[in-house]
All heavy atoms as TSV, in Angstrom:
chain	resi	resn	atom	element	x	y	z
A	1	MET	N	N	47.053	72.923	159.195
A	1	MET	CA	C	46.784	72.470	160.535
A	1	MET	C	C	47.595	73.335	161.490
A	1	MET	O	O	48.731	73.691	161.204
A	1	MET	CB	C	47.160	70.985	160.626
A	1	MET	CG	C	47.560	70.491	161.959
A	1	MET	SD	S	47.804	68.720	162.011
A	1	MET	CE	C	46.204	68.228	162.519
A	2	LYS	N	N	47.014	73.647	162.633
A	2	LYS	CA	C	47.708	74.438	163.647
A	2	LYS	C	C	48.818	73.606	164.285
A	2	LYS	O	O	48.669	72.399	164.485
A	2	LYS	CB	C	46.738	74.877	164.750
A	2	LYS	CG	C	45.624	75.766	164.268
A	2	LYS	CD	C	46.094	77.178	164.237
A	2	LYS	CE	C	44.907	78.088	163.905
A	2	LYS	NZ	N	45.346	79.402	163.551
A	3	ARG	N	N	49.910	74.257	164.605
A	3	ARG	CA	C	51.056	73.576	165.208
A	3	ARG	C	C	50.665	72.907	166.519
A	3	ARG	O	O	51.029	71.761	166.778
A	3	ARG	CB	C	52.174	74.591	165.438
A	3	ARG	CG	C	53.416	74.005	166.054
A	3	ARG	CD	C	54.483	75.080	166.225
A	3	ARG	NE	N	55.728	74.485	166.627
A	3	ARG	CZ	C	56.095	74.314	167.898
A	3	ARG	NH1	N	55.304	74.716	168.863
A	3	ARG	NH2	N	57.238	73.759	168.195
A	4	ARG	N	N	49.933	73.592	167.354
A	4	ARG	CA	C	49.568	73.021	168.656
A	4	ARG	C	C	48.678	71.788	168.501
A	4	ARG	O	O	48.765	70.853	169.292
A	4	ARG	CB	C	48.918	74.065	169.555
A	4	ARG	CG	C	47.581	74.544	169.084
A	4	ARG	CD	C	46.961	75.504	170.090
A	4	ARG	NE	N	45.688	75.951	169.576
A	4	ARG	CZ	C	45.450	77.171	169.120
A	4	ARG	NH1	N	46.376	78.084	169.157
A	4	ARG	NH2	N	44.262	77.482	168.645
A	5	ASP	N	N	47.812	71.770	167.472
A	5	ASP	CA	C	46.975	70.589	167.215
A	5	ASP	C	C	47.836	69.395	166.785
A	5	ASP	O	O	47.582	68.265	167.187
A	5	ASP	CB	C	45.931	70.884	166.142
A	5	ASP	CG	C	44.910	71.916	166.604
A	5	ASP	OD1	O	44.717	72.050	167.833
A	5	ASP	OD2	O	44.317	72.584	165.734
A	6	LEU	N	N	48.848	69.673	165.970
A	6	LEU	CA	C	49.758	68.603	165.547
A	6	LEU	C	C	50.532	68.055	166.747
A	6	LEU	O	O	50.674	66.840	166.903
A	6	LEU	CB	C	50.726	69.119	164.481
A	6	LEU	CG	C	51.767	68.119	163.980
A	6	LEU	CD1	C	51.097	66.884	163.388
A	6	LEU	CD2	C	52.683	68.776	162.966
A	7	ILE	N	N	50.991	68.932	167.624
A	7	ILE	CA	C	51.729	68.493	168.817
A	7	ILE	C	C	50.830	67.647	169.720
A	7	ILE	O	O	51.251	66.608	170.235
A	7	ILE	CB	C	52.327	69.695	169.562
A	7	ILE	CG1	C	53.483	70.264	168.739
A	7	ILE	CG2	C	52.803	69.308	170.960
A	7	ILE	CD1	C	54.089	71.528	169.281
A	8	ARG	N	N	49.587	68.048	169.899
A	8	ARG	CA	C	48.642	67.248	170.699
A	8	ARG	C	C	48.458	65.868	170.094
A	8	ARG	O	O	48.432	64.861	170.806
A	8	ARG	CB	C	47.294	67.949	170.793
A	8	ARG	CG	C	47.272	69.072	171.781
A	8	ARG	CD	C	45.865	69.608	171.942
A	8	ARG	NE	N	45.938	70.919	172.556
A	8	ARG	CZ	C	45.281	71.993	172.144
A	8	ARG	NH1	N	44.465	71.916	171.123
A	8	ARG	NH2	N	45.421	73.140	172.761
A	9	HIS	N	N	48.303	65.810	168.770
A	9	HIS	CA	C	48.122	64.527	168.072
A	9	HIS	C	C	49.348	63.634	168.276
A	9	HIS	O	O	49.216	62.454	168.588
A	9	HIS	CB	C	47.889	64.781	166.577
A	9	HIS	CG	C	47.832	63.536	165.761
A	9	HIS	ND1	N	46.747	62.692	165.765
A	9	HIS	CD2	C	48.742	62.979	164.923
A	9	HIS	CE1	C	46.979	61.676	164.957
A	9	HIS	NE2	N	48.194	61.825	164.439
A	10	VAL	N	N	50.519	64.198	168.114
A	10	VAL	CA	C	51.760	63.451	168.256
A	10	VAL	C	C	51.905	62.918	169.678
A	10	VAL	O	O	52.246	61.746	169.889
A	10	VAL	CB	C	52.952	64.361	167.862
A	10	VAL	CG1	C	54.272	63.792	168.319
A	10	VAL	CG2	C	52.962	64.589	166.356
A	11	GLU	N	N	51.621	63.748	170.679
A	11	GLU	CA	C	51.755	63.329	172.072
A	11	GLU	C	C	50.705	62.289	172.459
A	11	GLU	O	O	50.982	61.406	173.263
A	11	GLU	CB	C	51.691	64.538	173.000
A	11	GLU	CG	C	52.939	65.399	172.898
A	11	GLU	CD	C	52.887	66.644	173.748
A	11	GLU	OE1	O	51.787	67.027	174.227
A	11	GLU	OE2	O	53.953	67.260	173.926
A	12	ARG	N	N	49.496	62.387	171.898
A	12	ARG	CA	C	48.444	61.401	172.171
A	12	ARG	C	C	48.836	60.007	171.703
A	12	ARG	O	O	48.353	59.018	172.237
A	12	ARG	CB	C	47.146	61.804	171.469
A	12	ARG	CG	C	46.137	62.398	172.401
A	12	ARG	CD	C	44.815	62.592	171.703
A	12	ARG	NE	N	44.474	63.995	171.847
A	12	ARG	CZ	C	44.203	64.836	170.866
A	12	ARG	NH1	N	44.177	64.423	169.638
A	12	ARG	NH2	N	43.930	66.090	171.111
A	13	HIS	N	N	49.676	59.936	170.694
A	13	HIS	CA	C	50.077	58.649	170.138
A	13	HIS	C	C	51.419	58.179	170.687
A	13	HIS	O	O	52.111	57.375	170.061
A	13	HIS	CB	C	50.104	58.711	168.606
A	13	HIS	CG	C	48.732	58.714	168.028
A	13	HIS	ND1	N	48.019	59.872	167.816
A	13	HIS	CD2	C	47.921	57.693	167.654
A	13	HIS	CE1	C	46.836	59.563	167.323
A	13	HIS	NE2	N	46.749	58.245	167.215
A	14	GLY	N	N	51.801	58.673	171.858
A	14	GLY	CA	C	52.958	58.125	172.562
A	14	GLY	C	C	54.299	58.750	172.264
A	14	GLY	O	O	55.317	58.240	172.722
A	15	CYS	N	N	54.337	59.837	171.515
A	15	CYS	CA	C	55.608	60.487	171.232
A	15	CYS	C	C	55.929	61.489	172.341
A	15	CYS	O	O	55.032	62.038	172.963
A	15	CYS	CB	C	55.564	61.193	169.887
A	15	CYS	SG	S	55.258	60.055	168.523
A	16	GLU	N	N	57.218	61.719	172.556
A	16	GLU	CA	C	57.664	62.595	173.631
A	16	GLU	C	C	58.512	63.727	173.090
A	16	GLU	O	O	59.261	63.547	172.124
A	16	GLU	CB	C	58.514	61.812	174.634
A	16	GLU	CG	C	57.823	60.649	175.271
A	16	GLU	CD	C	58.780	59.805	176.100
A	16	GLU	OE1	O	59.984	60.125	176.158
A	16	GLU	OE2	O	58.305	58.825	176.676
A	17	PHE	N	N	58.432	64.868	173.772
A	17	PHE	CA	C	59.296	66.003	173.477
A	17	PHE	C	C	60.734	65.600	173.791
A	17	PHE	O	O	61.011	65.028	174.841
A	17	PHE	CB	C	58.873	67.193	174.341
A	17	PHE	CG	C	59.843	68.329	174.328
A	17	PHE	CD1	C	59.852	69.214	173.286
A	17	PHE	CD2	C	60.742	68.490	175.359
A	17	PHE	CE1	C	60.761	70.266	173.268
A	17	PHE	CE2	C	61.643	69.527	175.362
A	17	PHE	CZ	C	61.654	70.425	174.308
A	18	LEU	N	N	61.656	65.880	172.868
A	18	LEU	CA	C	63.059	65.549	173.093
A	18	LEU	C	C	63.870	66.809	173.380
A	18	LEU	O	O	64.541	66.901	174.396
A	18	LEU	CB	C	63.632	64.803	171.887
A	18	LEU	CG	C	65.075	64.328	172.006
A	18	LEU	CD1	C	65.202	63.313	173.136
A	18	LEU	CD2	C	65.545	63.716	170.701
A	19	ARG	N	N	63.789	67.800	172.462
A	19	ARG	CA	C	64.547	69.034	172.655
A	19	ARG	C	C	64.039	70.121	171.716
A	19	ARG	O	O	63.292	69.848	170.783
A	19	ARG	CB	C	66.030	68.797	172.412
A	19	ARG	CG	C	66.366	68.444	170.978
A	19	ARG	CD	C	67.853	68.201	170.773
A	19	ARG	NE	N	68.119	67.741	169.431
A	19	ARG	CZ	C	68.301	68.537	168.378
A	19	ARG	NH1	N	68.236	69.843	168.498
A	19	ARG	NH2	N	68.540	68.023	167.177
A	20	GLU	N	N	64.478	71.340	171.981
A	20	GLU	CA	C	64.187	72.473	171.111
A	20	GLU	C	C	65.399	72.716	170.224
A	20	GLU	O	O	66.534	72.711	170.711
A	20	GLU	CB	C	63.912	73.738	171.930
A	20	GLU	CG	C	62.632	73.715	172.713
A	20	GLU	CD	C	61.387	73.900	171.873
A	20	GLU	OE1	O	61.486	74.408	170.733
A	20	GLU	OE2	O	60.319	73.531	172.350
A	21	GLY	N	N	65.162	72.932	168.956
A	21	GLY	CA	C	66.230	73.307	168.039
A	21	GLY	C	C	66.148	74.799	167.780
A	21	GLY	O	O	65.414	75.522	168.462
A	22	GLY	N	N	66.876	75.284	166.804
A	22	GLY	CA	C	66.864	76.704	166.481
A	22	GLY	C	C	65.512	77.177	165.980
A	22	GLY	O	O	64.953	78.144	166.482
A	23	ASN	N	N	64.957	76.461	165.016
A	23	ASN	CA	C	63.683	76.849	164.414
A	23	ASN	C	C	62.674	75.712	164.447
A	23	ASN	O	O	61.697	75.740	163.697
A	23	ASN	CB	C	63.897	77.281	162.956
A	23	ASN	CG	C	64.752	78.509	162.857
A	23	ASN	OD1	O	64.579	79.456	163.609
A	23	ASN	ND2	N	65.705	78.502	161.941
A	24	HIS	N	N	62.902	74.711	165.282
A	24	HIS	CA	C	62.030	73.543	165.292
A	24	HIS	C	C	62.035	72.882	166.670
A	24	HIS	O	O	62.850	73.202	167.518
A	24	HIS	CB	C	62.482	72.543	164.231
A	24	HIS	CG	C	63.906	72.132	164.395
A	24	HIS	ND1	N	64.936	72.819	163.828
A	24	HIS	CD2	C	64.466	71.122	165.095
A	24	HIS	CE1	C	66.085	72.247	164.168
A	24	HIS	NE2	N	65.823	71.213	164.945
A	25	THR	N	N	61.105	71.960	166.852
A	25	THR	CA	C	60.996	71.167	168.067
A	25	THR	C	C	61.155	69.698	167.669
A	25	THR	O	O	60.591	69.273	166.665
A	25	THR	CB	C	59.613	71.378	168.724
A	25	THR	OG1	O	59.432	72.773	168.939
A	25	THR	CG2	C	59.519	70.661	170.050
A	26	VAL	N	N	61.907	68.945	168.437
A	26	VAL	CA	C	62.185	67.558	168.102
A	26	VAL	C	C	61.347	66.646	168.991
A	26	VAL	O	O	61.338	66.802	170.215
A	26	VAL	CB	C	63.689	67.231	168.272
A	26	VAL	CG1	C	63.969	65.784	167.921
A	26	VAL	CG2	C	64.536	68.163	167.418
A	27	TYR	N	N	60.634	65.711	168.357
A	27	TYR	CA	C	59.839	64.703	169.066
A	27	TYR	C	C	60.364	63.328	168.717
A	27	TYR	O	O	60.851	63.101	167.607
A	27	TYR	CB	C	58.359	64.814	168.682
A	27	TYR	CG	C	57.635	65.825	169.523
A	27	TYR	CD1	C	57.675	67.175	169.215
A	27	TYR	CD2	C	56.931	65.439	170.654
A	27	TYR	CE1	C	57.042	68.111	170.010
A	27	TYR	CE2	C	56.291	66.361	171.455
A	27	TYR	CZ	C	56.346	67.695	171.128
A	27	TYR	OH	O	55.721	68.620	171.932
A	28	VAL	N	N	60.241	62.403	169.684
A	28	VAL	CA	C	60.744	61.052	169.492
A	28	VAL	C	C	59.652	60.049	169.865
A	28	VAL	O	O	58.890	60.266	170.801
A	28	VAL	CB	C	62.023	60.815	170.329
A	28	VAL	CG1	C	61.749	60.962	171.806
A	28	VAL	CG2	C	62.629	59.465	170.066
A	29	ASN	N	N	59.570	58.969	169.090
A	29	ASN	CA	C	58.701	57.844	169.398
A	29	ASN	C	C	59.627	56.726	169.859
A	29	ASN	O	O	60.275	56.065	169.059
A	29	ASN	CB	C	57.900	57.419	168.166
A	29	ASN	CG	C	56.888	56.352	168.473
A	29	ASN	OD1	O	56.953	55.692	169.498
A	29	ASN	ND2	N	55.954	56.164	167.559
A	30	ARG	N	N	59.721	56.534	171.164
A	30	ARG	CA	C	60.693	55.580	171.725
A	30	ARG	C	C	60.343	54.130	171.392
A	30	ARG	O	O	61.235	53.304	171.231
A	30	ARG	CB	C	60.813	55.778	173.224
A	30	ARG	CG	C	61.383	57.144	173.554
A	30	ARG	CD	C	61.819	57.259	174.987
A	30	ARG	NE	N	62.125	58.627	175.358
A	30	ARG	CZ	C	63.285	59.229	175.137
A	30	ARG	NH1	N	64.245	58.585	174.521
A	30	ARG	NH2	N	63.479	60.471	175.521
A	31	ARG	N	N	59.058	53.813	171.267
A	31	ARG	CA	C	58.657	52.435	170.917
A	31	ARG	C	C	59.162	52.072	169.522
A	31	ARG	O	O	59.667	50.979	169.293
A	31	ARG	CB	C	57.141	52.275	170.961
A	31	ARG	CG	C	56.619	51.867	172.312
A	31	ARG	CD	C	55.136	51.636	172.265
A	31	ARG	NE	N	54.473	52.942	172.303
A	31	ARG	CZ	C	53.464	53.323	171.536
A	31	ARG	NH1	N	52.943	52.503	170.681
A	31	ARG	NH2	N	52.948	54.524	171.644
A	32	GLU	N	N	58.986	52.984	168.582
A	32	GLU	CA	C	59.396	52.743	167.191
A	32	GLU	C	C	60.848	53.141	166.929
A	32	GLU	O	O	61.373	52.866	165.861
A	32	GLU	CB	C	58.487	53.537	166.239
A	32	GLU	CG	C	57.019	53.209	166.353
A	32	GLU	CD	C	56.670	51.889	165.710
A	32	GLU	OE1	O	57.337	51.501	164.733
A	32	GLU	OE2	O	55.740	51.242	166.191
A	33	ARG	N	N	61.454	53.834	167.896
A	33	ARG	CA	C	62.810	54.374	167.745
A	33	ARG	C	C	62.921	55.279	166.535
A	33	ARG	O	O	63.816	55.138	165.691
A	33	ARG	CB	C	63.829	53.247	167.655
A	33	ARG	CG	C	63.908	52.458	168.926
A	33	ARG	CD	C	65.005	51.464	168.885
A	33	ARG	NE	N	65.055	50.755	170.162
A	33	ARG	CZ	C	66.053	49.996	170.525
A	33	ARG	NH1	N	67.073	49.840	169.717
A	33	ARG	NH2	N	66.022	49.399	171.683
A	34	LYS	N	N	61.981	56.231	166.440
A	34	LYS	CA	C	61.946	57.177	165.321
A	34	LYS	C	C	61.903	58.596	165.857
A	34	LYS	O	O	61.357	58.854	166.926
A	34	LYS	CB	C	60.744	56.900	164.430
A	34	LYS	CG	C	60.817	55.544	163.777
A	34	LYS	CD	C	59.714	55.322	162.812
A	34	LYS	CE	C	59.880	53.975	162.140
A	34	LYS	NZ	N	58.935	53.795	161.064
A	35	VAL	N	N	62.461	59.523	165.085
A	35	VAL	CA	C	62.553	60.929	165.483
A	35	VAL	C	C	62.080	61.799	164.327
A	35	VAL	O	O	62.301	61.474	163.163
A	35	VAL	CB	C	64.016	61.292	165.830
A	35	VAL	CG1	C	64.142	62.753	166.177
A	35	VAL	CG2	C	64.537	60.426	166.946
A	36	SER	N	N	61.430	62.919	164.651
A	36	SER	CA	C	61.033	63.885	163.635
A	36	SER	C	C	61.008	65.278	164.249
A	36	SER	O	O	60.948	65.431	165.465
A	36	SER	CB	C	59.658	63.546	163.067
A	36	SER	OG	O	59.377	64.379	161.965
A	37	THR	N	N	61.071	66.288	163.396
A	37	THR	CA	C	61.051	67.674	163.858
A	37	THR	C	C	59.757	68.349	163.425
A	37	THR	O	O	59.228	68.069	162.349
A	37	THR	CB	C	62.243	68.464	163.288
A	37	THR	OG1	O	62.189	68.431	161.871
A	37	THR	CG2	C	63.556	67.884	163.752
A	38	ILE	N	N	59.275	69.252	164.267
A	38	ILE	CA	C	58.087	70.048	163.968
A	38	ILE	C	C	58.526	71.503	163.898
A	38	ILE	O	O	59.091	72.021	164.866
A	38	ILE	CB	C	57.006	69.853	165.045
A	38	ILE	CG1	C	56.574	68.394	165.084
A	38	ILE	CG2	C	55.818	70.765	164.779
A	38	ILE	CD1	C	55.589	68.062	166.184
A	39	PRO	N	N	58.306	72.170	162.767
A	39	PRO	CA	C	58.750	73.556	162.644
A	39	PRO	C	C	57.950	74.485	163.555
A	39	PRO	O	O	56.827	74.173	163.941
A	39	PRO	CB	C	58.497	73.884	161.172
A	39	PRO	CG	C	57.451	72.926	160.744
A	39	PRO	CD	C	57.649	71.692	161.564
A	40	ARG	N	N	58.531	75.623	163.884
A	40	ARG	CA	C	57.863	76.586	164.752
A	40	ARG	C	C	57.110	77.628	163.931
A	40	ARG	O	O	57.395	78.808	164.014
A	40	ARG	CB	C	58.897	77.276	165.634
A	40	ARG	CG	C	59.330	76.416	166.759
A	40	ARG	CD	C	59.855	77.270	167.893
A	40	ARG	NE	N	60.809	76.480	168.639
A	40	ARG	CZ	C	62.030	76.878	168.920
A	40	ARG	NH1	N	62.446	78.061	168.565
A	40	ARG	NH2	N	62.829	76.086	169.596
A	41	HIS	N	N	56.152	77.164	163.146
A	41	HIS	CA	C	55.246	78.054	162.420
A	41	HIS	C	C	53.874	77.886	163.053
A	41	HIS	O	O	53.564	76.823	163.571
A	41	HIS	CB	C	55.150	77.664	160.938
A	41	HIS	CG	C	56.461	77.656	160.229
A	41	HIS	ND1	N	57.153	78.797	159.949
A	41	HIS	CD2	C	57.201	76.627	159.752
A	41	HIS	CE1	C	58.272	78.476	159.311
A	41	HIS	NE2	N	58.325	77.163	159.190
A	42	ARG	N	N	53.046	78.901	162.981
A	42	ARG	CA	C	51.685	78.769	163.523
A	42	ARG	C	C	50.901	77.721	162.752
A	42	ARG	O	O	50.134	76.963	163.321
A	42	ARG	CB	C	50.949	80.098	163.471
A	42	ARG	CG	C	51.473	81.085	164.469
A	42	ARG	CD	C	50.716	82.387	164.344
A	42	ARG	NE	N	51.373	83.398	165.133
A	42	ARG	CZ	C	50.831	83.971	166.181
A	42	ARG	NH1	N	49.619	83.631	166.547
A	42	ARG	NH2	N	51.484	84.877	166.858
A	43	GLU	N	N	51.079	77.701	161.451
A	43	GLU	CA	C	50.402	76.735	160.586
A	43	GLU	C	C	51.425	75.781	159.992
A	43	GLU	O	O	52.488	76.195	159.553
A	43	GLU	CB	C	49.692	77.453	159.428
A	43	GLU	CG	C	48.475	78.256	159.835
A	43	GLU	CD	C	47.262	77.395	160.107
A	43	GLU	OE1	O	47.150	76.297	159.529
A	43	GLU	OE2	O	46.440	77.823	160.922
A	44	VAL	N	N	51.100	74.484	160.010
A	44	VAL	CA	C	51.949	73.465	159.389
A	44	VAL	C	C	51.152	72.886	158.225
A	44	VAL	O	O	49.994	72.494	158.392
A	44	VAL	CB	C	52.318	72.359	160.402
A	44	VAL	CG1	C	53.156	71.286	159.742
A	44	VAL	CG2	C	53.053	72.953	161.592
A	45	ASP	N	N	51.761	72.859	157.054
A	45	ASP	CA	C	51.114	72.346	155.851
A	45	ASP	C	C	50.651	70.903	156.063
A	45	ASP	O	O	51.314	70.132	156.765
A	45	ASP	CB	C	52.113	72.421	154.695
A	45	ASP	CG	C	51.512	72.002	153.380
A	45	ASP	OD1	O	50.465	72.559	153.000
A	45	ASP	OD2	O	52.082	71.100	152.732
A	46	GLN	N	N	49.529	70.535	155.475
A	46	GLN	CA	C	48.966	69.190	155.664
A	46	GLN	C	C	49.928	68.109	155.182
A	46	GLN	O	O	50.073	67.077	155.821
A	46	GLN	CB	C	47.619	69.071	154.940
A	46	GLN	CG	C	46.888	67.781	155.249
A	46	GLN	CD	C	46.488	67.671	156.712
A	46	GLN	OE1	O	46.048	68.636	157.310
A	46	GLN	NE2	N	46.657	66.499	157.282
A	47	ASN	N	N	50.595	68.353	154.052
A	47	ASN	CA	C	51.550	67.356	153.544
A	47	ASN	C	C	52.707	67.168	154.521
A	47	ASN	O	O	53.176	66.047	154.738
A	47	ASN	CB	C	52.085	67.767	152.176
A	47	ASN	CG	C	51.030	67.694	151.106
A	47	ASN	OD1	O	50.104	66.895	151.197
A	47	ASN	ND2	N	51.151	68.536	150.097
A	48	LEU	N	N	53.175	68.259	155.118
A	48	LEU	CA	C	54.264	68.173	156.087
A	48	LEU	C	C	53.816	67.459	157.357
A	48	LEU	O	O	54.551	66.635	157.902
A	48	LEU	CB	C	54.794	69.574	156.424
A	48	LEU	CG	C	55.946	69.630	157.419
A	48	LEU	CD1	C	57.119	68.790	156.936
A	48	LEU	CD2	C	56.375	71.065	157.640
A	49	SER	N	N	52.604	67.739	157.821
A	49	SER	CA	C	52.115	67.053	159.022
A	49	SER	C	C	51.946	65.549	158.763
A	49	SER	O	O	52.236	64.736	159.639
A	49	SER	CB	C	50.815	67.672	159.528
A	49	SER	OG	O	49.781	67.527	158.599
A	50	ASN	N	N	51.533	65.178	157.558
A	50	ASN	CA	C	51.439	63.759	157.201
A	50	ASN	C	C	52.821	63.108	157.215
A	50	ASN	O	O	52.986	61.981	157.687
A	50	ASN	CB	C	50.800	63.577	155.832
A	50	ASN	CG	C	49.324	63.912	155.834
A	50	ASN	OD1	O	48.696	64.006	156.876
A	50	ASN	ND2	N	48.779	64.113	154.653
A	51	LYS	N	N	53.828	63.825	156.707
A	51	LYS	CA	C	55.189	63.289	156.676
A	51	LYS	C	C	55.756	63.143	158.088
A	51	LYS	O	O	56.425	62.153	158.395
A	51	LYS	CB	C	56.113	64.174	155.852
A	51	LYS	CG	C	57.516	63.589	155.771
A	51	LYS	CD	C	58.458	64.480	155.055
A	51	LYS	CE	C	59.846	63.883	154.957
A	51	LYS	NZ	N	60.378	63.359	156.205
A	52	ILE	N	N	55.487	64.106	158.963
A	52	ILE	CA	C	55.954	64.032	160.347
A	52	ILE	C	C	55.369	62.794	161.024
A	52	ILE	O	O	56.078	62.048	161.693
A	52	ILE	CB	C	55.593	65.323	161.108
A	52	ILE	CG1	C	56.430	66.486	160.582
A	52	ILE	CG2	C	55.797	65.156	162.606
A	52	ILE	CD1	C	55.969	67.856	161.040
A	53	CYS	N	N	54.067	62.565	160.823
A	53	CYS	CA	C	53.420	61.389	161.416
A	53	CYS	C	C	53.996	60.100	160.840
A	53	CYS	O	O	54.226	59.134	161.572
A	53	CYS	CB	C	51.920	61.454	161.199
A	53	CYS	SG	S	51.134	62.773	162.150
A	54	LYS	N	N	54.260	60.087	159.541
A	54	LYS	CA	C	54.857	58.906	158.916
A	54	LYS	C	C	56.253	58.659	159.478
A	54	LYS	O	O	56.623	57.521	159.765
A	54	LYS	CB	C	54.922	59.110	157.404
A	54	LYS	CG	C	55.494	57.932	156.651
A	54	LYS	CD	C	55.520	58.198	155.163
A	54	LYS	CE	C	56.175	57.053	154.439
A	54	LYS	NZ	N	56.306	57.336	152.994
A	55	ASP	N	N	57.038	59.724	159.647
A	55	ASP	CA	C	58.390	59.594	160.200
A	55	ASP	C	C	58.362	59.025	161.617
A	55	ASP	O	O	59.257	58.289	162.020
A	55	ASP	CB	C	59.090	60.946	160.239
A	55	ASP	CG	C	59.473	61.455	158.850
A	55	ASP	OD1	O	59.405	60.673	157.888
A	55	ASP	OD2	O	59.809	62.648	158.746
A	56	LEU	N	N	57.327	59.392	162.388
A	56	LEU	CA	C	57.221	58.932	163.768
A	56	LEU	C	C	56.509	57.581	163.899
A	56	LEU	O	O	56.461	57.004	164.973
A	56	LEU	CB	C	56.486	59.979	164.612
A	56	LEU	CG	C	57.255	61.272	164.865
A	56	LEU	CD1	C	56.335	62.311	165.500
A	56	LEU	CD2	C	58.468	61.033	165.729
A	57	GLY	N	N	55.935	57.095	162.807
A	57	GLY	CA	C	55.263	55.797	162.822
A	57	GLY	C	C	53.913	55.833	163.493
A	57	GLY	O	O	53.507	54.860	164.136
A	58	ILE	N	N	53.187	56.949	163.361
A	58	ILE	CA	C	51.844	57.087	163.953
A	58	ILE	C	C	50.850	57.394	162.840
A	58	ILE	O	O	51.242	57.793	161.746
A	58	ILE	CB	C	51.806	58.195	165.045
A	58	ILE	CG1	C	52.151	59.553	164.448
A	58	ILE	CG2	C	52.743	57.844	166.181
A	58	ILE	CD1	C	51.998	60.708	165.420
A	59	PRO	N	N	49.525	57.240	163.097
A	59	PRO	CA	C	48.526	57.534	162.055
A	59	PRO	C	C	48.456	59.019	161.732
A	59	PRO	O	O	48.794	59.869	162.553
A	59	PRO	CB	C	47.206	57.061	162.662
A	59	PRO	CG	C	47.461	56.784	164.094
A	59	PRO	CD	C	48.931	56.689	164.303
A	60	LYS	N	N	48.013	59.299	160.514
A	60	LYS	CA	C	47.862	60.692	160.066
A	60	LYS	C	C	46.750	61.379	160.862
A	60	LYS	O	O	45.784	60.729	161.254
A	60	LYS	CB	C	47.525	60.740	158.577
A	60	LYS	CG	C	48.602	60.201	157.699
A	60	LYS	CD	C	48.166	60.222	156.254
A	60	LYS	CE	C	49.217	59.581	155.362
A	60	LYS	NZ	N	48.774	59.499	153.983
A	61	PRO	N	N	46.877	62.694	161.040
A	61	PRO	CA	C	45.813	63.424	161.784
A	61	PRO	C	C	44.544	63.558	160.970
A	61	PRO	O	O	44.552	63.530	159.791
A	61	PRO	CB	C	46.435	64.781	162.059
A	61	PRO	CG	C	47.542	64.937	161.093
A	61	PRO	CD	C	47.972	63.554	160.703
């Protein structure tokens, strides 16, 4: 899955950008009080994108 598609999915489900890390971007779901990082690769593996969504408490893409 493309990184930008994953970010759109995450933001559509109420998550917000928190900060930039060295090699990743941090998103937070304030309702669920959960945080996850998205790596800065053009492609994100499907298993990793599923885990990011699970960490944030949102449905899988």
